[in-house]
N, C-alpha and C positions, 0 to 999 in steps of 0.2 A: 226783283221777281225771280222765283225758283224755276226749275225746269225738271222734266222727267228724265231720269238717267236710266237708260237701257244697257244692261250688261250682257254681252254676247260671249261665246265661248272661244271663238277664234277670230283673228283679224279679218279674214276674208268674209267671214259671216257678218261681222259688224258692218263692213263696208256695204254689203248687199242690203242689210236691214235698213241702213240709213238712206240709201238710194231709193228703196221701195217705199218708205214712209214719207219721204219729203214731198211736200206740195209746192216747193220752190226750189231754191238752190241748196246744195249741200256744201258747207264749209268744212274743209279738212284741216284740222289743227295737228301739228306734229311736235311732240316733245321728245327729243332724243330719237330713239327708234320706234317710239310708240305713237300711233295716230289715233285720234278720235274724231267724231264727226258732229257738227251742229247743224240743226235743221229745224224746220217747222212742219207740223202735221195739223192741218185745219186750224191754223192760227196759234197752236200750242207749241211752246219751245221744247225741244228734245235734244239730248246729247247721247250719242251711242259710243260706247267704249267697249273694248274686248279684254278678255283674259288671254292666256296663252296655254289653254288646257288648265290643269290643276296648278294653282298658285300656292296652295298649302298642302302639307304632308304630315302624317303622323311620325312622331319620334319620341325617344325616351325623354321624360322630363328631367331626370337626373341620369347622366350617362354612366353605364356600367359595362363591364366586359363579359360577365357571365350570364347565367340564366337561373331561374326564371325572371322575366321582365313583365310587369304589369302597370308600371307608373308611366303612362304615355299621354301626350297631348298634341294638338295641332300647332305646327310652326310654319312661317313662311318658307316656302320651298328653297329659296336662295340661301337661307340660313343653314340648311342641312345638306345641301347638294351643290358643290362648287360649279358643277356643269350647268346649273340652272340659274346662274347669276343674272341672265337677261330678264328673268321674271320680276326682279326687284323694280325695274322701271315701270312695268305694268301696274304693280301694286301702288307705286307712288302716284301715278296718274289718276288711278281709280279713287284713291284716298282723297286727292285734291278735288276731283269733280264731285265726290260725294258731299262735301261740305256745303255746297250751294244748291244741292238737288232738293226738290220739294216732295217728290215721290220716286219710287224705284220699281223697275221692271227686270225680272230675270228672263233672258232670252237664250240661255244655254241649251245644248241638245236636250230634248225631252226624254231622259231616261235617268236611271239612278246615278250614274257618273255625273251627268250634266247638273242634276239637282244638287249633288254634293259640291261641285265646283261653285255653282251660283250661291248656295247657302253660306258656304265658308267665306266667300268674298263679301257677302251681305253683312254677316255678323262681325267679321274680324276687320275688314277694311272699311266698311261703310257705317258700322255701329248701329245696324238695323235689326230688328227681330223678325220682320216679315217683309214681303213684297208681292207685287202682282207677278203672274206667271204667264208668259207667252207659250203656247203649245202649237207646234207646226212640224210637219213631216217633209216639207220641201222648202227650198229657198227660192220661192217664186213670189212675185209681187202680190197676186191675189191672196195667197195663203198667209204671207207675212202681215199684210194690212189687216186681214181678218183676225189673225192671232193677237195683234196689238189692240185692235178696237173691241175685241171680245176676250180680253185677257182674264185669266182666272184671278179671283180676288186675293188669293194667297198662294204661297208655294204649295207644290204637291207634297204634303207632309208624309204621306205614305212612302213615296219614292225617296224623299230625303232621309227619313229614319232608317229605311232599308238600306240605303247607300252608306250611311254612316256606320251602321251595324256591321255591314260587310267589310268595310275598310278596317274597322276596329278588330274584328274577329280574324281576318286574313293577316293583318299586321302582327297581331299577337302570336298566331300559329307560326307564321313564317319566320319571324325573328327568333322565337324561342326554340323551335324545332331545329332550324338551321344552326344556331349557336350550339345546340346540344350535340348535333352531329360533328361540327368542327371541334368542339371541345374533346369529344371522344377520340377522334383520330389524331388530335394534336398530343393527347396524353400517350398515344402509341408511338409518337416520335416523327409524325409527318404533318406539315402544314399544307392544307388543301382547302380551297374555297368550295364549300358545299352548301347546298340549299335544299330545303324540302318544305312543303307547305300543305295546307288543307286540301288543295286540289292537285298540287304536284305529285304528292305521294300516291294517291290512288290512280292517277293517270299513268304514272310510271309502272304501277302494278299491272295495269291492263296490258302494257307492252311486254313486261316480263312474263306474265301468265301465258301470253301468245307464244313467246320464245320458248318457254318450257314445253308447251303443247307440241311445237315443232320438233324440239330436241328429243322428246320422249315418244314421238310418234313411231309406231311400228307398221310399216307398210304390209298390206295383204294382197296377195296375188288373186287376180281374177282374169276371166277369159271373155272376150267378145267375139261373136261369129258374124261374118258378113258374107253377102254374095254380091257379086258385080256381074251384071248382064244386060240384056236388052229387052224392052217391051216396045213393040211397033217401031223397031229400029232406033229407039231412043235409049241411051245408056242410063242406067240407074244403079245405085248402091242401096241394098236393103240390109237391115240388121235383124237378127233373131229376136222375137218379141220378149224372150226371157231377159234380155238386157244383158246383165252380168251373170256369168256362170262362176260360182264359187269353187266348184270342183272340176279339175282338169279332166278327169275321166268322163264325166257327164258331157263336158264340152266337146271332147274328141269323138264320143259316141255319136253326137248329132252332127258333127262335122263329116264323119265317115258316111252317115246316112244321107247327106245331101250333096256330097262331093260328086261333081260332074252331072248332077241331076237337074233337069229342067223343071219348071213349076207352072202354076196357073194363077191368074189374078182371082182371088176369092172375095174381095170386098173393095169397093171404091166409095169414098165419102168426101163430099165437099161441105165445108162449114165456113161461116163468116162471123167475124167478131168485131164489135165496135171498140175502138181504142179512144177513150175519152181525152180531151185536151189536158195538158199538164196543169198543175196548180201554179199560181204566181210564186215568185222566189221569196223565201225567207232567207236569212243570212247563211244558215248551214247548208241548205240546198244550193244556193249560189256558189259557195265555196266548193261544194262537192262537184258541181257541174263545170266550174271554171278549172278545176283540177283535171277532170276527165278530157275536157276539150283543149286546154292549153298548157297543162301541167303547171299552172299557177299554184303555189303553196297557199294555204288558208290565209296566212298572214299577208301575202302579197295581194290577194283578192280583196281583203278588207281595206288595205291601203288604197288600192285603186278605186274601190267603190266609195271610200270617203272623199277622194279627190273629185269624183264625178258628182257627188252630193253637194260639196262646197262650191262647185261650179254651176249648180242649179240644174244639172242634166238628169239626175235621178232622185228618188226620194231617199229618205234616211235609211241607211243600210243595216244598222244594228237592230234588226227586228226578228222576232220569232214567228211573225204572222205569215199565214198563207192565204190571207183574205184581202180582197180589194173592195172597200165599201162603195156603195152607190153614190155616196156624197162626192166622190172624185169626179171631175168633169172629163169622162172618157172620150166624149165627142171632140172636145177641144184638143185633147192630146192627139187623137187619131187625125184630125184635120191638119195639125202641124206635121205629124209624121208623113202624111201624104205628099208633102213637098219634098220628101227625101227619096231620091231615085230607088234605092235599095228596098224601101218599105212602101212605096207609093201605091202599087196595085193592091196590095193586101189591105193597107189602111182604107182605101176608097171602097173596097168590097165590104169590109166590115161596117163602114158608115151607112151602108144600105139597110142595116138592121135597124128597125125602129126601137128595139130595146136592147141595149148593150149590156150583157151580163157575163161576167168572167166565171170561169170554172174554179171556184174557190175551194181550198183545202180545209182541213179541220183545225190546224194549228192557229192560235190567235195570240194577239199581244195588245194589252190594254193601252199601250203608248203609241204604237205606230202600225200602219197597215203593212201589207207585203211590199216588196221593192218594185217600183214602176218608173218608166221614164216620164219626165214632166212635160215633155213636148217641146222644150226649148232645144233647138238644134245645136249640136256641139260644133265648135270650130277648132281646127288645129290640134286635135287629140294625137298623142303619140300612138304607136302601134298597139301597145298593151292596153291602154285606156280604150281605144277604139274596139279592140276585141271584146273586152268586158261590156262595154256599152251595147255593142251589136247583140251579144248574148241576152242582155236584159230586155232589149227592145223586142227581139223575136219571141222571147218567152211571154212577154206581155201580149203581144199580138195573138200568139197561139192560144192563150187562155180564153180569148173570145171566139175562136174559130170552131168550125164544125168538127165532130168526131171523125177519126179516120176509120176505114174499114179494111181489115186484113182478112184474106181468104186462104184457107188451108185445104190442101188436097192430101187425104190420107188413104194409103193403099196397103192392102194385105195380100201376101203371096204365099200360097201353099206349095211347098217343095217336099214331096214324098211324106206328107203327113206333118211336116214341121212348118210353123208359122213365121214368116218374115214380114217386115213392114218398112215403109219409107214414107216420108211426108215432104211436102213443098209448101212454102208460104209466100204470098205476094201481097202488095198493096192493091186493093181494089178501088178504094176511094181515098185520095190523099188527105182530104180535110186539112187538119192543122200540121200534118207532116210537111206540107208544101212550104210553110213558113219556117219550120224548125229543123228541116231534114239535115242541114249542114252540121247539127249537133247530135243527130241520131245515129245509132249503130244498128241498122236493119239489114237483114238478109232479104234479097229479092230473088226468089227461086223461079226457075222456068217450069211452067206446068206443061205436062205432056197429055196428048189425047189417050185416054185409057178407059177401059170398061171391064166389068166383071167377065171372066171367061177368057180374056186375052192370055196369050202364052208369054211365059218368061223363059228366055234362053240364058241359061247359066254359063258365063264364060270363066268365072273365077271364084273360088270359095276361099275365104281368108279367115283363119282363127288367130286372133291377136291376144298375146299374153300381156297384161298390164298390171300395174300396182296402184293401190289407193294412194292419194297424195295427202301430205299434212295440210292443215289450215294455212291460208296465205297470211304473210305478215301484214300488219297495218300500213297503209299509206297515211300521209298526213291528212288526206281527206277522209279516209274511212275511220281514222282515230277521232277526228272531230265528231263524226256521227256516233261513234261509240261513247264518247264522253257525254254527248247529249242524251243518249239512251240511259246512262247511269246517273244523269243529273249532276254532272261534274262541271263546275265552272258556269260561266254564262256565255251567251252568243258572242259577247264583246271580248271575253278573256281567253277563250279556249285556244286560239291561235298562238297567243303570247305564251301560254303555259307550255305548249309543245316546243316553242322556240327556246324557252329556258331550259327544258330537258336536254336539248341539243347543246346549248352553251355550257352546261355542267358536265357534259361528257357521259351522260347516262344513256343516251341513244345516239345512233349514227345512221346515215343513209336514208334513202326513201325508195322503196318500201323500208319501213323503220326496223332496225335491229337494236335490241338492248345490248349495250356493251357488258363485258364481264363486271365492270364496276357497278353498272346500273343494276344488273341482276343481283349482285352481292348486296348492294344497298338495300334492295327490297327484301331479300332473304333474311338479312340481319334485322331489319325492322319488324318483319313478320314474326321472327323468333323472340325478340326481346320487347317490342313495343308495337303490337299489331294494330292498334287504333289509328296510328299515323297513316297507314295505307288502306284503311277500312272505307269501302264504298258507301256503306250504310250511314256512317257518321257524317260524311260530307253531303250526302244526298238529303239527310235529315236536316242539316243546317240550311240548305238551299230551300227546302220546303217551308221552314220556319221564316226565312227572309221574305218569301213570297207572301206569307201571312202578315208580316209587318207592313209590306207595301199595300196590302189590302186593308190595313188598319184593324186587323183581327188579333194582333199580338203586339206587345210593347217591346221596343228595341232593347231596353235595359234588361229585360227578363232573359232574352236570348243571349246577350253579352255575358251576363252573370253565369248562365248555364254553361256557356262555352268556356269560360274561365275555369269553372270547377273541373270540367272534363280535361282541360289542358293541364291543370295543376297536377291531377292524378297521373296523367301520361308522363309529365316531366319528372315526377317523383320516382316513378318506376324506372324511367330512363336513367336517372342519376345513379341509381343503385347498381345498374348493369353497365355503366359507362365504360369501364375498363375492357370488359369482354367485347362490347360493341366496337370499341376503337381497334382492338387487336384484329378482329375479323375484317373490318373495313380497310385496315392497313395492308393486310395480306392481299386482298382483292385489288387494291389500288396498285400495288407493286406488279401483280400479275397482268393487270390491264395495260400498265405502261410498258411492260416488257413486250407484250404481244403487239402493242401499237407501234413499237420501235424495232420490231423483228421483221426482216424483209427476206426471209428464207435462207437456205443453205449457201455458204460461200461457194462460188463456182470454181475457185482456184484450189483450195485445199480440201474441199468436200467434207470438212469436219466442223468448221466454225459456222457461226450465223452471221449474216450481214445485219448490222445494227446502225441505227441513225446517230450521227455524231454532229456536233457544232464545231466548225472550223474557222479559220481566219477569213475565208472567203465565202462562208455560208455553210449550209448543211451538206453532208455527204454520207455515203454508206462505207462502212469498214468492217473487216472480219473481226469477230469477237475474240479470236485467238492472237491478236496483235500483242507483242511484236513477232511471235513466231510466224504468223502469216500477215504480210503487209498489203493485202489486196484492198483496193478502194475503188469507189465509183463516185463520180461527181453527180449532183442533182441540179435540176434547172432552178434558176433564181426566180423569186416572186411566184412560186407555184406551191400548191399543197399537194404533197406526195404521200400516198398511203399504200401499205402492203395489200396483197390480194390472195396470199396463200396458193398462188398458182405459178407455173413456170412456162416459159416460152417453148413451144413444141419444135422450134427450129434450132435453138442454141442452148436450151435448158437453163438460161438465166431467169431470175425472178421477173414476174410481171407485176407492174405497179400501176396504181391509178393516179393520174396527174390531172390536177384541175387548176386552170389559170383564171383567177378572179371568179366571176360568175358564170364562166363558160361551162359547157358540159364536160364531165370528167372523161379523160381518154385513158383506156387501158393499153399499156404499151410495155415492150421489153426494155429493160434497163440497160441492156448491152448496146452501146453506141455502134458496134460493128455487126449487129445481128443481120443475118442474111435477109430477113423479112423487111428490113429497112431500105434495102436496095431493090429498085424496080427496073426491069428491062425497059427499053424504049417503047416496045409494044404495049406493055402493061401500063406505062405512063399515059400513053395515048388513049387507051380504053378509059382510064380514070379521068382524063381531061374531058372526054366526051360525056362521061357521067356527070361531071361538074357542071357542064353547060345546061343540063336538064334541071339543075337545082337553083333555087332562089334563096337568098338570105331571109330567114324569118323575122329578123330585126328591122332591116331597112329595105328589103326587096331587091337589092343589087344581086347580080349573078355571083355564084360561087366559082372559085378557081381551085386548081390543085396546088398545094404548097408542100414544101418539105422543111421540116425542122429537125432538131437534134434528136427527136424520138420517132422519126419516120414521117410518112406522108399523111396529110390531112386535107380536108376541104376548108377553105377560108373565104371570108367575104372579100370581094374585089374592091370594096370601098374602104379597106384598111389603109391608114390607121383611124379613120373616122369611125369606122365600125370594126370591132374586134371579134366578131362572131367566128367561131370555128366549129368543125363538125368532124368526128372521128370516122375513119373508113369503116365499112361494114365488118371487116375482119377484126378490127379492134373492139367494135361494139359487142361482138359475140364472145370475146375472150374472157 
């Protein structure tokens, strides 16, 4: 007698699916390092087995070194990637189990990637053309049982074809464009691993364009006029209603007119405004909020959210929806959350509502709802997972809550015919703020008793000269949002694209800076092959893939269309390859020189300190060696980067040092710098400051420590916890 073979995406998901579906005991069978599960569901035999993510990948059918490459097919992942040898065991077990299966069910994540994973296993390992499809958004028993008993009769062919088309197009663009770049720079005499792709190129252009805006920004002076004084013995600061004065003469004229002059309150207004609850989290908003609250990178947030999902604590995180459908059992979730001390009072209050209706947003996703807690209470979460879980729970609770009400007091003051104004805002009714306030950044101003006709006593008149500022650099969080705005990549791939740009040396730091090499790469491509960095081309392809998913366009049509565009791009590139290589080579040399240059030699004042490799590790040496033999050792196991700044105490270069994943510390490279020696009194002050601090990783108290690069705060739980924090003076440097 055959059995139903259920194929899950990850081992942890397979175990949960087996446990939830079983109406008796679950038998775990282990072959090597791969486990599968035997069970019965209502008398019917079932075997649940898992993949390990993708088990197949695209590669050249006939291997070549050059480009263009269009002859590709799917191969088992272990055959083309030595680091994925473990996937061979998964495939062997699946193939063995498929022989005796009577029917097949795909239970991979319900999105385009999950559909591709499941379909490839089905056709290549199981020899099947189709299968039933389970659709679920949480790894909880009710949803898994329902997904199995009401499984779709076929795969979601819209998702499958869209996913296959994306893989094909992305692979063709990535391999061909990357090889073209590497070929061009190799012909110029340099070997450099480079990559560019359909989404990478336009994303890098976003960063480079912003860098150019900052570089070319010309600040303009403007003036702001303030008065500081008292109304009814309460000190206030008011600004001239003109806001910015573009002309200094006009600003000074008004300044002289009101200098030492008192005034009178000419208008008092109070207004209230409802602040509606937030929308439920989609992935992008979760990544943005987690960055603001915890400084988690988008990639880290997705990894943490995936762990919470696989542990059944939250719904599927790779969603673009801001809607929670009424089909979700909100009451059951709130009942469970009411047992948790931190959420109990809010959950119980919400349960009093006869109709639980979330404040949904406009964005939707046909595959999954917005992110929400399942109501299964977590156990033994580490600090970072608990932070993200708390953020998701509070957001969920807030969406069902009452609006908040903010009250604003607006006051106008007349001083010798010149209008000044100030305002204060406070929360009148907390509403959803009460639940979410730890993640809000709200000013709560003090209201003063004031009425029209009250006197203003002018104590100080201030004219401030200011300059307009350039646009801010992208953070990883804001770049994710900008990518979404331009339809670059998908909710699941954007964080990885940014990570790749870091790995390739195109961008550094956060806020993100484009390196000279990143800038040059974009400029060269814009000059010789602009389609590679074109937003519109990538956005068009994304729109077309959405049409495939909706079964309004055939995948083969888009793949053929993309190949034709790519062939033209590569043909143009090949004709200009030598020129492209020369320009890339020059920028690469300059970037390396800058990255390895640590400022003027403090001994001879003529040479430059450059990074060298020695017998005992990296060190700095004067570029005028052997004329100048000055050297400085560098700390082992640390990432050291120049800062273009010098120490104000000894004039030695300041460097940025990062140990592992700890925060970077800006410090003077001079081991004998006066700043690195603290008096006993200074040490005592810092020790007291340390007592007021807690380690954000483990909660233990911080203590003052001294290393080769000066004082810092470190975790008292060292070496179990290696958290360190620079002193305020180093943070500012």
